[in-house]
C-alpha angles and dihedrals in degrees: 000000000000118000120196115191107202139182142099122315112283095028093117099257095140096044094049093038093054091048091049092050090049091052091049094041089229140123126286132201126181113211090232089074089064096052120104119240087248091057091048091049092051092051092046089054091050095252114140116233120248125222088256088058091049102047097076090043092052091044090055091050091048090052089054090048091050091049093051091048093047089053091048093239128149106232137176121219131179123209134154088231088177098170130050090237089059091050089048090055091052094049119084116228091257093048114231097159131100118209119210113194113212097208124194142141127259094251094055094044094042089056090052093049094049089054093050112093104165102063133089094222111109110224088219087075094062095094091050088054092052089047090053096042117113104188110231119249094201109047143091104263118211128191104231093207088079122088115276091239091055091049090053089051089052092051094048092047097046099033109025115186093244092061117097090226141334094212125132129093114357109277120208121210112197 
């Protein structure tokens, strides 16, 4: 099974994704590792990425997803995946991925971003991410105000790795 934790920067994707991968004893990739240096520089300077900036990044992630699936490995990825078209590019034709939407409000996430000193993402871009965000209709939705360990429990309960998929109507875990 492939899990993709998605949401705006600062929503806790990496923290929860790493914990989930530890629980599952599987691989983990943060989407930031697939960004070009040019993309990272733009974000550091507070310049929003364009779709043209994102396509190679998403293609590299998709290649990693396809490799994990071909090898039959459970794997956890994180990716903002803000628009449906981005999620479509990450999803193989036969599915096989489970999206987990790390949902939070701008005040909560803004506070997290302002406290984060070791990341290239410029907090000034947060509003542009919320403006771009198309909330998924077919994902597990988690309230990021809950503890990361509780969120991992929710994922494992609602979307266990042995299930083919946990898709369907958006499911909210409070």
